[in-house]
N, C-alpha and C positions, 0 to 999 in steps of 0.2 A: 402577809408581810414577809414571811420566810421565803415564799415562792418568788416574791419580787426580788429579794436579796440574792437568790440563786441565779435568777436571770441576769442581774447586774454583774455578778461575779463571772458568769459565762461570757458576757460581752467584754469585760475587762481582761479576762484570761482565756482567750480562745484556744481551741485545741491546737496542738502542734502537729503539723503534717510534714513527714519526711519527703514525700513526693506526691504527685497528683494521684497516682494509684493508691497510695497509702491513705490519702485523705478521703477518697471515694469509699474505700473499704470501711474506714472508721465511721463515716457519716451514714453509710448503709445500715450497719449493725446498731448504731445508737439512735438514729432518727427514722429512717425510712422503713426498716424491717418491722419495728413495732406497729407502725401504721398499716402495713400490708397484712400482718397477721390479724390485726383487730377487725379488718373489713374483708377478709378472704380474698384479697387481691390476687394471690397466687393461683387460686382456683379459677379465676375468670380470665386473667391476662397473661401472666408470665411466672414461671417457677421461681422459687426462692434462689437468691444468689449465694454463692459460696466463695471461699478464698481463691480457688483456681480461676473463677470467672474474672477476677480483677487482674491477675498476673499473667493470664494466658497470652501467648504470642498472637499477633494478628492472624486472622483466618481468612482464607480466600475460598469462597463457595462456587463450585462449578455446576451449572444447571443447563440441561439441553436434552433434546430428543435423542433416541438411540443412534449410534453411529455418526455423531457430529464431531467426534474426536476429543471428548473430554479426557479420557484416560491417556490418550496419546499426547494431549496438551501437557499433562503433568509430567510425563516422561520427557517431553521436549524441554520443559523448564528445568528439570533435575539433571538432564543429560545422562540418565541411567535408569534402569528398571527398578521397580520397587516391589517388595514382597506382596504376593497376591495379584500381580498385574496380569490381566488378560485383555487382549486386543483382537477385534475381529469385526467384520461387516455386520454381524448379527448383534442383538442386544447382549453383550458379554458382561457388563457391570450391572448386577441385579442387587447390589448392596450399597449402603452408605459407607464409604471408606475414608477414614481420617488419616491422611498421610502426614506423619509427624517425625521429628528428629528423635533418634535413639542410637545408642552405641552399637547395638546388635540388630541385624536384620531379622525381624519377626513380625508375625501377625497376631494381634491380641483380639480374641472374640469379644462380642458386645457385652455379655454378662460379666466377664472379668473386667472389662474396660470401665464400666459404670461404677465399680467399687474402688477404683484407683483414686486415692485422694489427691494425686498430683494432676489429674486430668479434669477438664471442665465439663464432663459429660454425665455427672451423677443424676441430674434431674431428667435425663432421657429415659430413666427407668419407668416413668409414668406411661410411656407408649407401649409397654408390654413386651412379652417374649416374641411375638410375631415380628416386631421390629428389631429387637436385640439380636435375633438370629440372622438378620440381614444388616448388621452393623459390626464393623471391626476397625481396628487401628493398624495401619501398616507403618512400622517403625524402621528407619534406616538412617545411616550416617550420611548426611548431605549438607554442604554449606548453605544451600538455599533454605533448608528447613531449620537452620539455626535462628532464622529471623521470622519465618512465617510458617503456618500450617495450612495444608490444602485439603479441602473436603470434596471428594468425588461422590456424585450422586447417581442413582440408577438412571439408565436411559429412559426418558419419558416415552411411553408407548403411543401409537397412533392407530386410528381405524378400529377394526374389530378387536384388536389386542387389548384395547382399553376395558373391554367387558370382563377381563380376568382380574378379579379383585386381588389387591396386594396383601390384604390382611392386616394392614396398619394404616394410620392416618398420615398419608404421604404429604399432603399440604400442611398439616400441623407440624410435621417434623421440619419441612422446609422453612416454615415461619420461625421455629425454634433456632435453627442455624442462622437464618437471616438476621434475627435480632442480635446475635452475638458476633457475627462475622464483620470484617472490615471492608470486604469487597465481594460483590456478587457478579460473576461473569456468566452471561447468557451466551451459549455457543449455538450458532446456526451453521448448517451445511449449505454451501452454495447451490447444491442440487436438490435440497429438501427444505423449502421455506414454509411449508404448511405448518400451522400452529394447531396441534390437536387439542381436544377438549381438556385433557389432563394437563397439558402444557399451559393452556390458557388459565386454568385454575391456579396453577403454580405461579404464573406471572402476576395474577391478581393478588395473591398473597404477598409476593415480593414488592408489589407496587408501593406499599407503605414505607419501603426502604429505598426509594428510587435514587437517593443521593449516593447509594453504595453500588448501584448497578452500572456495569460496563457491558456492552454488547460486542461480540466478536463474530464476524462472518468468516468462518474457517473454510479451508480447501478452495480459496479464491483463485488459486493457480490452475484449477481444473477447467476454467472457462476463459474465453477471449476477453479483451478489453470491452468490446461492444456488449457481449453477454453479461459481463460484470456490472456494467452500468444498469442494465435492465434488472439484474438480480438485486442490486442495491436498492433500486427504486421499489421493487416488489416487497423487499424486506421492510423498508420504511413504512410502506402502506399497511402491511400486516401488523406491524408493531403499533402504529398509530391507532388502530382499532382496539388494541388490547391494553396498552399502557395508558393511553388517554391522558397525556400531559401536554400542556401548551408548548413546552420546549421540545426541540428536535433531539431525538436520542443520538448519542455519540456512538458510531459504529466503527470498530477497528477491522480493517481488511487484512487478510494474510493467509498463510498456509503454515500452521504451527506444528511441524514435525521435521525430522532431520533428513528427509529424502529429497532428491533433486526436484526442482520446480518443473511441473509438467509444461507450463507456459510461462516463460520468464520475461515477457514483454512489460510486465508491471513490477519488475524486481525493485525498482527505486521506490515505488509507492509502498510495496510491502515492507521495505526497509524502514521507511519513515513511520509507518503504522506500528511495526513491532517496537521501534524505539519509544514511541509514545506510550504504548501499552506497558512496556517494561518500566519506563520512568514512573508511570502511575503506580505500579505494584511496588516499586522500590521505595516510594514515599510512605508506605503503610507503617513500618516500624516507627518512623519519626513522628507520625501523626496518630499513633495508637492511643496515647494519653488523651488527646483532644477528642477522638472518637468515643472513648469510654466516658469522658465527661459529658459529651453531647447526649449519648444514650442514657446516661444516669439522670440528666435533667428531664428528658422526655418521660422517663419512667416515674420520676418524682411527681411531675405535673399530672400524669395519668392517675397515679395512686391517690393524689389529693382529690381529683374530680370523682374518682370511684368511691372514696370515703363519703363525700357529700351525697352521692346518689344513694348509696346503701343506707346511710343514716336517714335520708328523707323518706325512703320506702318504709323503714322501720317506724318512723314517727307517725305515718299515716295509717298504720295497721290498728284495727280495733283490739282491745285487750282480751275479749272473750269470744263473742259471736261474730259470724259473718266474715271470717278471715279469708276463706277461699274466694268469696265474691269480691271482696276488696282487692285481693291480689290480682284478680283478672282485670278489674277496672284500672289498676295502676299500670299493668302491663299494656293495656290498650292505649293508655294516655302517657306512655313513658316519655314521649317527646315534650309533653307539657311539663313533666317533672324536670327535664333538662332545662326548659325555658325558665322555670322558677329559680333553679339554682344559678343559672347565668345571671339573672337580674340581682339576686340577693348577694351573690359573692363576686360579681364582676369578673366572670370567667369567660374566656373566649369559646365560641362554639366549636372551634377546631380541636379543643382539648378533650372533648367528650368521645367515648367509644361509639362505634357504629350502632345506631339504635336498634335495627332489626336483629343483628347478631347478639347484642347484649340482651335483648328481650328473650331470645331462645335460651340463652344461658340461665337467665333468672327463673325460668319456668320450673326448674327442679328444686328450687330452694323455698324454705319457709321464711317469709319476710319477718314474721314476728320474732324469730331467733336472731335476727341481725343485731349488730351493736348500734346503740344510739351515738350521736355525734359526740366525740371527745375533743373539746377545744384545745387541750394541751398538746395533743399529738399534731393537730393542724398548725398550732403556733410554733412548735418546734420545727416543723417542715418549712414554714414560711421564713423563720430565722435562718435556717440552713440555706435556702435559696437566696436570701437577701444578703447574708454575710459570708458564709463559708464558701459558697460556690465562686463568688468573685475572687476570693483569696486563691483558690485553685487555678482560676483562669489566669491570674497574674503569674503563677508559677510555670505555666506552659512555655512561654518564650525562654525562660531561664533554663529549663530542661533541654530545649532544642539547641540552645547555644552552648550547652555543656559538651564535654568530650564524648559523653555517652550519646547525646543527641546527634552529634555530627557523624558518629560511627554507625548509627542505627540505620542500616540500609541492607537490602537484600543483595547478597553476593554469591558467587559461584554459579555452577550450572550454565544456563543460557544467559545469565546476567553477567558472566565473567568478562565478556568482551567489552562491555561499557566501562569496566574498571581498568582495562588494559591501557598501557601507554604506547604510542607509536604503532598502534594496530589499525591498519586501514579499514578494517571491518567494524571498528568502533565508530560511533556517530561523530562525524566531523573530522576524522583523522585521515591522513595520507601524507605524512611528512617524515623526513629523516635525514641522516648524514651519510657520507660515502667513505667507505674504507674497504680495502681489498682482502681477499682470502684465497687460499689454494684448495684444490680438490684432491681427493684420495679415494681409495677403494673402500666400499662398505656394501651393505645389502642392496642399496639403490644402484649399485654400479652397473647392473644388467640393463638399466634404462638410461644410464647417464648420458650416452651420446645423443640420444633423442632429446633429452631435456636441455643439454648444453646448446644444441642448435637452436632450440626455441628461445633459450635465454639470450643468445647473441642476437637473435632477430628482434629482440625488444630494445636494443640500443643501450646496453649498460654503460654507466659512466663511473670510472674509477673502480671497475670490477663489480658494481652493484646496480640494481634497479630500484627505483623508488617504490614506496608502498602503493602509490596511485597506479603506476604502470603494472605492478604485480596484481593488483586488484582487478584491473581490466582483463587480464589473462585468466585469473582464477575463477571469475564469475562465469566464464564460458562453460564450466562444468555443470552449471545450473543448481549447484548445491546451495542450501540455505545460508544466509549470512552468518548465523550463529555457528554453523558447522565450519564455514570457511574461516571465521574468526578464531575458532579453536585450532584449526590447522595452522593459521598464521602464528599463533602463540607458540606452537610446538616448533615451527620451522625457523622463526626469527630468534635463533639461539642467543645471539649477542644483544638482542633487545635494542637495536639501533633504528628500527623502523624501516629498514631496507633489507633486501635479500641479495646475498652473493650467489655465486654459481652453485655451491653445495647446498645452501639453504633453499634456493629455488628448486633444485632437483628434489630435495626432501619434501618440499611443499607439493610438488606435482605427484610424487609417489604417495603421499598421504591422501591426496585427492583420489588417486587410483584405488587405494585401499577402501575408501568410503564408497566409491562408485561400484566396487565389487561387493558391497553390502557387508563389509566387515566393520567392526567397531574401532574407533580411534583410541589410542592409549591416552591415559591421563597425563603420563610423563613419558618422555622418550626413553625406550630401552636402549641398551648399549649398541645393539646391531643397527639401530636407525640413526645414531649420531655420527655425523661425518668424522673421519679420523682426524681431520685438521681441527676439530672442535673438542675432541675428547679430553685432551690434557687440560684445556682451559676450564673444563667442567668437572675436574677432579676425577676423571675416569682414566684408568690405566690404558694406554695405547700400545698393547703388545703386538 
């Protein structure tokens, strides 16, 4: 009677959830965690969740064979180097590196990282010191990392190099990150499409999270258009054998670094592909709550099935004699146990764990020590899935429409161009108005005559050229669009979407700087600002 009254009160006075993430955290600790602990779910499937798992920023996991450009891809997104960065043609990244936001540039080693209560890595301690010595966090101040975190993985080896043992469960760690990340990016080199045995094992682990996977064919500017078509076809064929899904995998083509394109005949294609990939990554913060909710539901359904299986194995064990023999019989007929549970509890076959893998995990356990079925735990879980989860689902559109939801997007770094106004290197831009300006001497003056002649040959109107005309000239440098977009942001000082004579000369000079392999400034120093622009920018023109 009293238990019925408690259930009635719970239905009349449901828990108050401040947000989707807050609701998931409360439901986990109150409903799901007790079920997991009772039936050893965390020893078979996934570690216990903690507070940082619910509030962590969206994570992007990069996976690929060595020298496919994973580390360079991160540098390209951030538009700066990060602590611990090493780039080279040989396998330079032999560690898992979590690139995260921090006020100071520092590298935090793995053993210190897993005890940080603010980081979602505590349960990685189960993989041992061999892994923790190859795990670190690279913290730096970057606007990109204010919205997402990026996980760089060791280059996957091929050929005879695979025979060298890593000393830790590489695929197990990939699975750990895949379960918690929001996006998995598989990088391939246009010159190395072979999928090694270790890479294939990694992809097979990630296959359970195929909705998160995006495939990038990097260094695509190194081949001609004809070769690129053949490379693309070969990649699709190789992936079809490994991923084994009925849908055609989406492959993004491009060259994701800040150096000039070796072959720019596919520039327009690379531009569209980069915009699509960046748009996909930019949605991650807005969709983070939905992803967490989806993963939570999958975890709850698996935990329920796991509880039924464990309880069924317990119920069939003899009380005294013949335990070992009965255990072996149950293992050999585990698929029959699955069938019985499906019929009794009306559970879909797709909710059950893989029978062969689960069988191997069960071998080390004493079935007689398992917990019998506890109906109250199952009933609580069913009520949560039937009542509380729909409430959280209804909150997601409201959170997206809120000011927080609208602002939740990846900004800065390589993403800054897409947020610029009147920047012809932003997707769909190339417009502006016309106003004149005068030139004067500054550091660009030594090249000014050459730039002025080029400027006049472009047919300026009202003393300026449009963004579209400037873009056609600037792309002749073969620099990447993100680099040219940054140059435009620096050169278009009055932000009108056009370039006057001084601004055009400045743009050409910045292109020269980049082609000379020097870094671009984040903001214009005084010696680069045209004298005619310095007073309007609050800089003393002595």
